[in-house]
C-alpha positions in Angstrom: 42.4 -9.4 92.7 44.7 -8.1 89.9 44.3 -11.5 88.2 40.5 -11.4 88.4 40.6 -7.8 87.0 42.7 -8.9 84.1 40.4 -11.8 83.4 37.3 -9.5 83.4 39.0 -7.0 81.1 39.9 -9.8 78.7 36.4 -11.1 78.7 35.0 -7.6 78.1 37.4 -7.1 75.2 36.4 -10.5 73.8 32.7 -9.6 74.1 33.3 -6.2 72.4 35.1 -7.9 69.6 32.4 -10.5 69.2 29.7 -7.7 69.1 31.7 -5.8 66.5 32.0 -8.8 64.3 28.2 -9.2 64.3 27.8 -5.9 62.5 31.2 -5.1 61.2 30.1 -3.6 57.8 28.6 -0.2 58.1 26.8 1.2 55.1 26.2 4.9 54.7 23.0 5.6 52.8 20.9 8.4 51.3 18.2 9.3 53.8 14.5 9.3 53.0 12.6 8.2 49.9 12.8 5.0 47.9 16.6 4.8 48.0 16.5 4.3 51.8 13.6 1.9 51.6 15.4 -0.2 49.0 18.6 -0.3 51.0 16.9 -1.3 54.2 15.2 -4.2 52.5 18.4 -5.3 50.8 20.4 -5.1 54.0 17.7 -7.1 55.8 17.8 -9.8 53.2 21.6 -10.0 53.2 21.7 -10.2 57.0 19.2 -13.1 56.9 21.4 -15.2 54.6 25.0 -14.1 55.3 27.4 -15.5 57.8 27.3 -13.8 61.2 30.6 -12.0 60.8 29.4 -10.5 57.5 26.2 -8.7 58.7 25.7 -5.1 57.8 24.2 -2.1 59.6 23.0 1.1 58.1 23.6 4.8 59.0 22.3 7.9 57.3 23.5 11.5 57.2 21.0 14.3 56.9 19.9 14.8 53.3 20.8 18.5 53.4 24.6 18.9 53.0 25.0 15.1 52.5 27.6 15.3 49.8 29.7 17.9 51.5 29.8 16.0 54.7 30.7 12.8 52.9 33.6 14.5 51.1 34.9 15.9 54.4 34.6 12.6 56.2 36.3 10.6 53.4 39.1 13.2 53.1 39.6 12.9 56.9 40.0 9.1 56.7 36.8 8.4 58.7 36.2 4.8 59.6 32.7 5.5 60.7 31.5 3.7 57.6 32.9 1.0 55.3 30.6 1.5 52.3 29.2 4.8 51.2 26.8 6.2 48.7 28.2 7.6 45.4 26.8 9.7 42.6 28.0 9.7 39.0 28.6 13.4 38.9 30.8 13.4 42.0 32.9 10.2 41.8 35.9 12.3 40.8 35.7 14.1 44.1 35.7 11.0 46.1 37.9 8.7 44.1 41.1 9.6 45.9 39.5 8.4 49.1 37.8 5.3 47.7 39.0 1.8 46.8 38.4 0.7 43.3 36.4 -2.6 43.2 36.1 -5.5 40.8 32.6 -6.8 40.5 31.7 -10.3 39.6 31.5 -11.0 35.8 27.8 -11.6 36.2 27.2 -7.9 37.1 27.3 -7.2 33.3 24.3 -9.4 32.9 22.5 -7.7 35.7 23.1 -4.1 34.8 24.6 -3.9 31.3 27.9 -2.2 30.5 26.5 1.4 30.0 24.9 1.3 33.4 28.1 0.1 35.0 29.9 3.1 33.5 27.9 5.5 35.8 30.0 4.2 38.7 33.4 4.4 36.8 36.1 7.0 36.9 39.5 7.0 35.1 38.7 3.5 33.8 38.1 1.9 37.2 34.9 0.7 38.8 34.1 2.5 42.1 30.6 1.2 42.9 27.5 -0.9 42.4 24.9 1.2 40.5 21.7 0.9 42.5 19.5 3.7 41.2 19.5 5.3 37.7 18.1 8.6 36.5 17.5 9.4 32.9 15.0 11.2 30.7 11.9 10.0 28.9 10.0 11.9 26.2 6.5 11.9 27.6 3.5 12.6 25.2 -0.2 12.6 25.2 -1.3 9.4 23.5 -4.8 10.7 22.7 -3.5 13.7 21.0 -0.8 11.9 19.0 -3.2 9.2 17.9 -5.5 11.8 16.4 -2.5 13.6 14.7 -1.5 10.3 13.1 -5.0 9.7 11.6 -6.6 13.1 11.0 -5.9 14.5 7.5 -6.8 18.1 8.4 -4.4 18.1 11.3 -1.7 16.6 9.2 -2.1 19.3 6.6 -1.8 22.0 9.3 1.2 20.2 10.8 3.0 20.3 7.4 2.2 24.0 7.0 3.6 24.8 10.5 6.7 22.7 10.1 7.5 24.4 6.8 7.1 27.9 8.3 9.1 27.3 11.5 11.6 24.6 10.5 11.9 25.1 6.8 10.6 21.7 5.7 7.3 20.0 5.3 7.0 17.1 7.7 4.6 14.3 8.1 3.6 13.2 11.6 5.3 9.9 12.7 5.1 7.7 15.7 6.9 9.3 18.7 9.2 6.3 19.1 10.6 7.3 15.6 10.8 11.0 16.3 13.8 13.1 15.3 14.2 16.3 17.2 12.7 18.1 14.2 9.6 15.8 14.4 9.3 16.6 18.1 9.7 20.3 17.5 7.1 20.3 14.7 4.7 18.4 17.0 5.3 20.9 19.9 4.6 23.8 17.5 1.4 22.2 16.2 0.0 21.8 19.7 0.8 25.4 20.6 -2.2 27.7 20.6 0.0 30.7 19.9 1.0 29.0 16.7 -2.1 26.9 16.0 -5.3 28.4 17.5 -7.1 25.2 16.9 -4.8 23.2 19.2 -6.8 21.4 22.0 -4.0 22.2 24.5 -2.2 25.5 25.2 1.4 24.3 24.9 3.2 21.8 22.8 5.9 21.1 25.3 7.3 22.1 28.7 11.0 23.1 28.7 13.1 23.1 31.9 15.1 26.3 31.4 15.9 27.5 34.9 19.5 28.4 35.7 20.0 25.0 37.4 22.6 22.4 36.9 20.1 19.5 36.7 18.3 21.2 33.8 21.5 20.9 31.8 21.4 17.2 32.2 17.9 17.2 30.7 19.0 19.5 27.9 22.2 17.5 27.2 20.6 14.6 25.3 19.7 17.0 22.5 23.2 18.3 21.6 24.7 14.8 22.3 22.5 13.4 19.5 24.1 16.0 17.1 27.6 14.8 18.1 28.4 17.0 21.1 30.6 16.1 24.0 32.3 18.1 26.7 35.8 17.3 25.6 37.5 15.6 22.7 39.9 12.6 22.9 42.7 15.0 23.8 40.8 16.7 26.6 40.0 19.9 24.8 36.7 21.5 25.6 34.3 21.3 22.6 31.2 23.0 23.8 31.5 25.8 21.3 30.4 23.6 18.5 27.7 23.3 15.7 26.0 20.6 17.9 25.5 22.9 20.9 24.5 25.8 18.6 21.8 23.7 16.9 20.4 22.5 20.2 20.4 25.9 21.9 18.7 27.5 19.0 16.0 24.9 18.9 15.1 25.4 22.5 15.0 29.2 21.9 12.9 28.8 18.8 10.3 26.9 20.8 10.4 29.3 23.7 10.1 32.4 21.5 7.1 30.8 19.6 5.3 30.2 22.9 5.5 26.4 22.6 6.4 26.3 26.3 5.1 28.6 29.1 6.8 32.0 29.2 7.9 31.4 32.8 9.8 28.2 31.7 12.9 30.2 32.6 12.1 29.3 36.2 11.0 25.7 35.5 12.6 22.5 36.8 11.2 19.1 37.6 8.2 20.1 39.8 7.0 22.8 37.5 7.3 20.6 34.4 5.3 17.8 36.1 2.6 20.3 37.2 2.3 21.8 33.7 2.1 18.4 32.0 -0.2 17.0 34.7 -2.6 19.9 34.2 -3.5 18.6 30.8 -2.4 21.7 29.0 0.8 20.4 27.4 1.3 17.7 24.7 4.9 16.6 25.4 7.7 17.1 27.8 11.3 15.8 28.1 11.3 14.9 31.8 13.1 12.6 34.3 12.0 9.0 34.5 11.0 9.6 38.2 7.9 11.4 36.9 6.4 8.4 35.3 4.4 7.1 38.2 2.9 10.4 39.2 1.9 11.4 35.7 -0.2 8.2 35.3 -1.6 8.3 38.9 -5.3 9.2 38.8 -5.1 10.8 42.2 -2.1 13.0 41.4 -2.7 13.7 37.7 -6.4 13.2 37.1 -6.4 15.2 33.9 -3.9 13.0 32.1 -3.7 9.7 33.9 -3.9 6.8 31.4 -3.2 9.2 28.6 0.5 9.5 29.0 3.1 7.4 27.2 6.9 7.6 27.4 9.6 6.8 24.9 13.4 7.5 24.7 14.4 11.0 23.6 14.3 11.7 19.9 17.1 11.0 17.5 19.7 13.4 15.9 22.1 12.8 13.1 24.5 10.9 15.5 21.7 8.7 16.9 19.4 8.5 19.9 20.8 9.3 23.3 19.7 9.9 26.9 21.7 11.3 29.7 22.2 8.8 32.5 23.6 9.2 36.0 23.2 7.0 39.0 23.5 6.5 42.7 25.4 3.5 43.9 27.6 2.2 46.7 31.4 1.9 46.9 34.2 1.1 49.3 35.8 3.6 51.7 39.6 3.4 51.4 39.8 3.8 55.2 37.5 0.9 55.9 38.7 -1.5 58.5 36.5 -4.4 57.2 37.2 -4.4 53.5 36.9 -8.1 52.9 33.4 -8.2 54.5 32.4 -5.0 52.8 33.5 -6.4 49.4 31.4 -9.5 50.1 28.3 -7.3 50.6 29.0 -5.3 47.5 29.4 -8.4 45.4 26.0 -9.6 46.7 24.4 -6.2 46.0 25.4 -6.6 42.3 23.3 -9.8 42.0 20.0 -10.2 40.3 18.4 -11.4 43.6 19.6 -8.3 45.4 18.4 -5.9 42.7 15.0 -7.6 42.6 14.6 -7.0 46.4 15.9 -3.4 46.0 13.4 -2.6 43.2 10.4 -4.2 45.0 11.1 -1.9 47.9 11.0 1.2 45.7 14.5 1.6 44.3 15.1 2.3 40.6 17.9 0.1 39.3 18.5 -0.2 35.6 18.6 -4.0 35.2 18.1 -6.7 32.6 14.8 -7.8 31.1 15.1 -11.1 33.0 14.9 -9.2 36.2 12.2 -6.6 35.2 10.0 -9.5 34.0 9.7 -10.5 37.7 8.6 -7.0 38.6 5.2 -6.4 36.9 4.4 -3.8 39.5 7.3 -1.7 38.2 6.7 -1.2 34.4 8.9 1.9 34.5 12.0 -0.3 35.2 11.6 -2.2 32.0 12.1 1.1 30.0 14.8 2.3 32.4 17.1 -0.7 31.8 16.3 -1.0 28.1 16.8 2.7 27.4 20.0 3.0 29.5 21.7 0.2 27.7 20.5 1.2 24.2 20.8 5.0 24.4 22.6 5.9 27.7 25.6 8.2 27.7 27.9 10.0 30.2 29.7 13.0 28.8 33.5 13.0 28.8 34.4 14.6 32.1 31.0 14.1 33.7 32.4 12.0 36.5 35.3 14.4 37.2 35.8 16.3 40.4 34.3 19.5 38.9 31.4 17.9 37.0 28.7 19.7 39.0 30.5 23.0 38.5 30.5 22.3 34.7 26.8 21.9 34.7 26.4 25.1 36.7 28.6 27.0 34.2 26.5 25.7 31.3 23.3 26.6 33.1 24.4 30.2 33.7 25.5 30.7 30.1 22.7 28.8 28.3 19.9 30.3 30.4 21.3 33.7 29.7 21.0 33.0 26.0 17.4 31.7 26.2 16.4 34.7 28.4 17.9 37.1 25.8 20.6 38.6 28.1 23.4 36.9 26.1 23.9 36.3 22.4 24.5 32.8 21.3 28.1 33.5 20.6 28.6 35.1 24.0 26.9 32.2 25.8 29.1 29.6 24.1 32.2 31.6 24.6 31.4 32.0 28.3 30.7 28.3 28.7 33.8 27.3 26.7 36.0 29.5 28.9 34.5 28.4 32.2 34.6 24.7 31.3 38.2 24.9 30.2 39.2 26.2 33.6 37.1 23.5 35.3 38.3 20.6 33.2 41.9 21.4 32.6 
């Protein structure tokens, strides 16, 4: 009897081990939306081609509180998942509990070097970048086309630019805009400045005291040479670059070029204002592209909206980029199999599958050429690798707190509760504490 019991226990253990090996790579993903849809399709494809002992299964935390729970689980050495979601602005928090990875050399051809940096910290690669966020400069094609051909409009444009910007400017194609060109265009299409404007506002600024709005704003000072820190780690936010950028936003706000309640605006309000047909331009997240040209969601402007990379400053043309991706849990008990999946996820085939299901990877032209149904991805990859940047310190453990500190100080200046000097001094002091 004892012998039979031992045999049965051994068989049960063998069966359990066998079952475990069939799904021994657990991937923790972001619940809901296109990211989950893309991950599910990718995992399904991988499981259809991989060896039995390399199959993956997916789990999802609740979206609310996701990052806090992830940090707690990683810090506790959880083995519930082998691979977990990462975000550029939080890698520094998770790095102590993650395993750096080495991706195949071909990953550079798939994503490009700048996109790969969104998953790097302290010089090491921590993940595969599966979804990228950046900013496009959206504009009304019909309005700009007339501005570029109508002599009377051009004369008024020169008059307005001289009055507000101190120089007579001539309208140029949006893909060649400097920030002054954009500002002049925004002022020209503002009824409070130009009563003959066919729309009420020249632009829509996201000025709410919100960390993500600082990401939108950041491309402007960066093009004037700004960064969070210098090569020695000293905080450099109190600089001519940030002063110029902050003053330009306030000039447009005070002139009525953006709605007066822009101090409460973020993504949704900006989309609504632009979608209403009452604004000529907006610096907005790439995720807005589909909705703005959807006739059912934005009937007033669908087919009239075009997007280019943000305007140029003296130091060049830049767009903030950050991404979501997947990396290896240091406590994983199936690292070899997990690394095999991550290597596969960094391939062109995997990213094509991921994108077709709704994900937003920044990938090469060779891949986007196979995705005619996703024209937004062609710009995403091209702009990321031509103009993408990550501020020094923007992957650190306190990156989100830095954005929050900037939002508090800068919104205070735009709202008139802080002087420019006070706002920059406050941001400088807070950032120094956070990034020391």
